[in-house]
N, C-alpha and C positions, 0 to 999 in steps of 0.2 A: 653698689646700688645700680650702676649702669648694667653690670653683668646680669643682675637679677631681673631687670626690666627686659633685657634682650631674651633671656630664657623664657620669661612669661609670654613675650610676644611670639616667639617661635612655637611654643607649645599651643598657643591659641590658634596660630595658623594651621598647625598640624591637626588640631581638633576640628577646626572648621573644614579642612580638606576631607577629613574622615567622615564628617557629617554629610558632606556632599557626595561621597562615593555612592555610586548607584548600585542598588542591590535587587532591583526588579527588572523585568523585561516584558514588553508587550509584543506578542507574536501575532501577526495577521495571517489568516488563511482564507481561502475563498469559500470553502464548504464548512457548514456547521454539522456536527454529528447529529444523527437522529436520536441517539441515546449514548450512554457511556459504558456499555458492556461489550468488550471486544470479542467475547466468546459466543455471541448470539446474533451477529449481523455481519453483512459483507461490506458495509460502508467503511472505506479506508480512513475517513475523517475521524473515526473513533480512535483508531490506533495512533493517528497523528497527535492526539492530545494525551492519551493515557499510556502508550507503549513505553516501557522503561521508566517513565516519569511517575506513574501511579501504580501500574501493575508490572510484575516480573514473572518470568517463567523459569523452569529449571535451567535452561540455557538461554542465551540472548545473542542477537546479531550485533556485531561491531560496525563502525562506520565504513569499513572496507568489505562488509559482507561476511566476515569470518564468524564462526559459531564459537562463542565463549561461555565460560561458566556463568551461571546466574544464581538462582536460589540453590542450585547444586554446586558445591565447591569442586566436586570431582565425581568420577564414575568408573565402574569396572564393567567390562563386556566379557561374557562367557565365550569359550573357544568356539562353540557352535553358533554364536551370534544371536541366540534366542533370549538371553537374559541380560538386562542392563540393571546394575545396582548403583543407585545414586546416593551420594553422601551429602547431606544438606548443610547449608551454612548455619553457624551458631549465632544465637542471640537475635534472631529475626522476629519482629513483631508486626502484626497488621496495624494499620493506622488507628484502629479503634482500641488498641492496647492488648488484644488477644494474641497469644503465642502462635507462631507459624510452626507446624511440624508435619510429619509424614502423612497424617490423616487428612490434611488439607490437600496434599498432592493427590491422594487416592480419590477424594471427593471431586476435585477439579477434573481429573482425567476420566473418571467414570461418568461424570456429568457430560463431558464433551463427546464421549463415544456411545452414550446411551441411545437406545432405539428411538426415543422421542426427543433427542437432542436438537436444539435449534442452531447449533454451531454451523457457521457457513462453510467451514473447512473440515467437516466431520470425517472426510476421507483420510485426513492426516492420521487418524487414530484407528483406522479400520483393522490394521494388522496387530493391534494389541489384544492379547488374550486375557491378561490379568494385571492389575496394579495392586501391590501389597505393601503395607507398612511393616517392615521388618522390626523396627523400633522407632522411637520418635524422630530420629535423625537419619533414618535409612529407608529408602523406597526401592522396591524391586519391580521392574516392568518385564513381563514375559510376553514374547512375540509368538505368533503362530508360525512365522517364517522369518529368516534373517531380513533385516531392513537397514541398509546402509545409510538411509536418510533420516533415521529416527532423531538424532541429535539436532539436525537441521529442522525437522518438523516441530520439535518441541520449542524452538526459538520463535516461532510465529506468534503474533498477537493473539491468535485463536487458542493458544495453548498456555496462556498465563494462568497463574495460580490464584484462585479465589477461595473465600472461606464460607462455610455453610452459615455462620452466624450473621453474615451481612449480605447474603445472596439475594434476598427478596427485594432489596432496595438498590441493587447494583446499577440499574439503568440511570437512575437520577442521583445516586449518592454512592459512587464507587469507593470501595475500601480495599486498598492493596497493601503492598509491602515496600513500595518504591520510595525514592528520594524526595518526592513531593506528595502532599496530601491534597485531595479535592477539597475546595473551600466553598465555591459558589458558582451557580450557573444562571445567568440572566439570558433566557432563551431569546434568540434572534440578535444577540449582541456579543456576549463574552462568557468565558469560563475562567475562573480564578483558581490557581493552585498555590499552596504555600509550602515552604520548606519543611521537611520532616526532620525535626530535631533529634529524633530517636532512630534515625536510619542506621541499619546494621553495617552498611558499606561506606564508601567514600562519600561524605556529605555533599550536597549540592552547594554551589557557590552563591546561588541566588536565594533571596528570602521569599520572593514571590514571582510567579509567572502568570501572565494573563494571555489567553488565546482570544483574539478579537476576530470576528467573522465579517469579512467585507466581500460581498459577492460581486459587486460592480467594479470592473477594472479602473474606470475613471475615478471612482471614490478611493480606490486603493492607491492610485498614483498621487492624488491630492493629500491623503493621509501620510504617505511616506515623505513627500516633499515638505510637508508642514512639520515633520518629525513628531507627529502624534503617535506613531508606532515606531518600534525599534527594528523590526525585521518583518519581511513578508516572504513566507515560504511558498515556493511555487508561484512566483509573481505572474499574474495572468495577462499582462500586457507587454509582451517582449519588444514591441516597437519603442518602448520607453527606455530600454536598457542602455543605449548610447548616452542618453542624458544623465543617467545615474553614474555611468562609468566616468563621465567628465566632471562629476561633482565630488570634491574631496571629502564631503561629509559622509559618503556612502562607500560601501564595498559591494561588488557584484560577484556572486559565486555561481558559476555555471557547472552543474553536475549532471550525472546520469541517474535514471531510475530503472526499476524493473518493469516499468509500465509499457506493456505492449498495447498500443492504441489501435483499435480495430473498428471496422464497420461491421458490427455484430448482426448476424443474420439468423432469422428464425427458421431453422432447418426443417421443421415439421409443418410449417405454414406454406401452402401453395402461394406462389409458384416456386418458392425457395427450396422445396423438397426435390427439385430437379437440379442436378449438378450442372447442367448446361446453363441454367439461369444464374446459378451462383458464379460460374466461371465468367459469364458475360458481365456480371456485376463487377468482378475483380478487374477485368480488362477495360471497363468504362471509367475507372478511377485513375486520375493522375496524382500519384502520391506527392511528387515534388511540388506540384501546384498547391497542395494542401499544406505541406510543410512551410512553403514560402508565404502563402497567403494567410494562413491561420496562426502560424508559429514564428513568422519572420525568420525562417531558416533554421530554427532550433528543432532538431529531431533527426533521427537516422531511419531511412526507409527499411522496412522489414517485409519478408515474404512468407513468414510463418509466425507462430506464437512463441517466439524465443528471443532472448536478449542478445544483441550483437556482441556485447562484451564477454559473454560466456565462452569458454574455450571450445565447447562443442557446437557452437553456432554454425549453421549452414546458410549461406546467402541464397535464398530462393526467390528473390524479387523477380528473376527472369520468368517465373511461372505466371506472373500476372502483370506483365508490362502494359503500359497505357496503349490501348489499341481500340478506339471506339468503333472502327469498321468491323473488327473481329467480334466485338461485343454485339453489334447489330446482327451479324451473321449467326451467332450462337443463339440469340433470342428468337430469330426466325426459325432455326432448326428445332427449338423447343416449343414452337407453336405460338410465339408472341411477336410476330413480325410487326404488329402495330403497338407493341409495348404493353404496359400495364400500370396500374396504380398500386401504391403501397404506402405504409406509414414510416416516418423517420422520427423516432422519439428521442429527444436529446436531453441529457442531464445538464446541470448548470455550468460545469467548467468551460472556460473559453475555448479550449481545443475542440470541444464538442459543438458548442454553439457556432463558432466561427467556421470550423471544419464542415459542419452540417450544411451551411449555406453553399459552400463551394461544391460539396459532393452532390447536393440536390441539383445544382446547375449541370454538373457533369453527367448525372444520370438522365436528366431531361434531354440531353443531347443525343442519347441513344434510344429514347422512347420510354424511359421509366419515370413516371410521375410520383415522386416521393413527397408526401404531405408532411411538413415539419410540425411537430408539437414540442414546444419547450416546456419541460417538466422540472419541478423542484426535485431535490434529491429524494425526499421521502416518496414522492409520486413515482419517480423512476424505479425505486426499489419495489414498490407495490405493483406497478403495472408491468414493467419489463422483467426485472430480476425474479420476482416471485410469481407474478401473474402470467408471464410469457405472452402478454397481449401486445404484440408489436410485429412489424415486418422487419424493420431495420433500426439500428441504434448506433451510437458512437460512444465508446467508453474505453478507458485505459485500465488494463489489469495490472495493478501495481504489486501484486504478491510475487515473491521470488520463486523461480523455477516452478511455474504453475501450469505447465503443459498438460499435467494430469487431469485438469478439469475437462478435457476433451474425452475422457473415459467415463464421464458421468452423463448418461442419457437424459437425466432429469435436470441438468444444468440449463440455464435460461436459453442458450442457443440450440439445445436439444439435438446434438449430434449423436447418433447411435450407430457405432461401428464396432462389431464384436472383435474384429482383428486388432483394432487399435486398443480396445479394452484389454485384450490378452497381452499385448505388447507392454502396456503400462504395468500390468500385474507382474509380468516377468521382470521388468525393470526394478520394481520395488524390492525384489528378493535377490537381485544380482549384485554380487560384491566386487567382481572383477572390473577394474577401471576401464580397460579397453573394450570389454563387452558392453558395459554401460554406455560408453561413448557411442558405440555403433547403434545401440538401441535408441538413444536420444536423437541421433541424426535421422534414423528411420522414422521416428515419431514426427519430427518436423516435416519430412517429406510427405508423409501420409496426409496430414491435415492440409498441407499446402496444395497437394494434388487433388484433394477432395473439395477444395475451395469452401471449407466450412464457413469461414468468415473472409472478408476482404481485409488483408493485413496492411496497415497504413505506416506507422512509424513508432520508433521507440521514444517515449516521452522524455524530454529533457526536464531538468528542474532548476529554473533560475531563482536564486535567492538574492534579495536586496536587503542589506543590513547596514546599520550605522557602522562607521569605520572602526570603532573601538570595541565592537562586540566580538568575543572570541569563543571558540569551541563548537561552532555550528558544524553539522555534517555537510560536506560538499555533495556527496552522492546520497542516493536513497536506496540502499540494498533491501530495505523493507519500508513499508509506509509508516514513517515515524518522524516525529520532531523531538528527538532526544535532547533534553535540556540539562541532563545530569552533569555535564562538564562545561556548561556555558557560563560565561562571566564577562565582566567588563575589564578592559585593560587598565592597569593602575597608573 
């Protein structure tokens, strides 16, 4: 009788413990996505929610930046480098129950590279001549010229696979193949995802994931300290980090991103169409003061649009050292001895808002009066990114290896250099590693010496999480909050 009671008691404890085991997570982010289609907008907040979680591509980025199999389990490359044959995973279904097959890949890539495509990274697909379904589980991609970056390009969030059956409602009701399904969106508050019980790959450990949008750093601190949220990705108030480090309830994860933070300059708007003015702008900026004042020391100074952790990185910060007297001299030579007025339009992230105040003061010291406008994310996308209605802005470009955007004259900073465009075109078809390295270094030098933008710092990504949450990415090799391997310690 005594043995029976003990067994029942132990079983009850075990059941109670199991019942209390946490199977959900609340993830806080500062920016809310404008919609949920990663294939038709530049907003990184979209990928933060849906990349790998809801949508998948033929290939995918790992936490270390490596390119791994995704919906393609393997691929063959022809000897001339012009044909890639992808072999698709078996048993994959979209969240609405429809089968995933080669026709969906054809639809997705043809849509992305179409003449009327709204894809923000349409250039990724420019070298594709044809996408063909060989059979339901095999896709052939034919290139106009060899492209050693194709597998890398196909891992971007802009290249995820979508289905024609659900494309009309994708912005509000995304239907993918990932380990989580979209459940609900309370705009201005949160997005809920639920575990995909029919996932073709390794199932998610969590039953539910909620993305909570907290734009105000003070509110974010309060929510974290109250344990109302489980993790804050890209925590926006680095001055609080020592307090979290000293609290055993939390873990602090300091990682790197692909985010080149720049003072973006409208190269076609006077007076920024004058290279001397752009050079003056660069020399008027004290990068370290911005890193210390806005980021509390988190950030690596950069002198071109390239990540310092890349093996082909060139340190070009010497091209734009802080020298306000030189800045004044250059402005006088350009015909602006008395300075000028311009706009400084800032999106919501704290690096932009805090950095903008510091930069405006630094520019005033050399005679440039930059009028600050604080914009919501949707406004920034409309006015700056699409409308090109700005003089200056601050933004972090978080896409991996994205120096190629400088070869696009219609991109928001409107840099138009035929020599640079030719260099990037040659780079896209060059397979030799040493030659590619030299081209990449030359590209960094060209945009640095043209002072296209004022290059500030590589964005760090501080993550604050409860101590027993496991599987979070430390670094951000792409803009993503991949929850597919996240769970709670037992």
